[in-house]
C-alpha positions as CSV (number, residue, x, y, z in Angstrom):
1,M,105.6,-123.2,-5.4
2,Q,103.0,-125.5,-4.6
3,F,103.0,-127.6,-1.2
4,T,101.1,-130.6,-0.6
5,N,99.8,-131.0,2.8
6,V,98.4,-134.2,4.4
7,D,97.1,-133.6,8.3
8,Q,98.6,-130.2,8.5
9,K,101.8,-131.7,7.5
10,I,103.9,-131.0,4.4
11,A,104.2,-134.1,2.6
12,G,105.4,-132.4,-0.9
13,Y,106.5,-129.8,-2.8
14,T,106.8,-128.5,-6.8
15,A,108.2,-125.7,-8.0
16,I,107.0,-125.0,-11.8
17,T,108.0,-121.9,-13.7
18,D,105.5,-120.6,-16.2
19,G,107.1,-118.6,-19.1
20,P,110.5,-117.2,-19.4
21,D,113.1,-118.4,-16.6
22,P,116.2,-115.9,-16.2
23,N,118.4,-119.2,-15.5
24,Y,117.7,-120.3,-19.5
25,K,118.8,-117.0,-20.8
26,K,122.4,-118.6,-21.1
27,I,122.5,-122.4,-21.9
28,D,125.0,-124.2,-24.0
29,G,123.1,-125.0,-26.8
30,K,119.6,-123.3,-28.0
31,W,116.1,-124.0,-27.5
32,E,114.3,-125.9,-30.5
33,N,111.5,-123.5,-30.6
34,D,111.9,-120.0,-29.1
35,L,108.3,-118.5,-30.1
36,D,106.0,-120.9,-28.0
37,P,105.7,-120.6,-24.4
38,Y,106.8,-123.0,-22.1
39,V,106.6,-124.5,-18.5
40,A,109.7,-125.6,-16.6
41,I,109.5,-128.3,-13.9
42,H,112.1,-127.1,-11.5
43,R,111.7,-129.4,-8.2
44,V,109.8,-132.1,-7.3
45,A,110.3,-133.3,-3.5
46,I,108.0,-135.8,-1.5
47,S,108.7,-136.6,2.3
48,D,109.9,-140.1,3.2
49,E,106.8,-140.5,5.3
50,Y,104.4,-140.1,2.6
51,R,106.6,-141.8,-0.4
52,G,104.3,-144.4,-2.5
53,M,101.1,-142.8,-1.4
54,H,100.4,-141.2,-5.0
55,I,99.6,-137.6,-3.2
56,L,101.3,-135.5,-5.9
């Protein structure tokens, strides 16, 4: 998890998982490549107060 702070206020949040994620063990379908490592972007959020300021 990564929080972005501006003037000691939380302006944004990201959640990125490096490596196997238990949520992906059962999926409808299959990965095209099961051997290479991957990174999954789960969430990206920005406060309305900072939208459009290109801070994340």
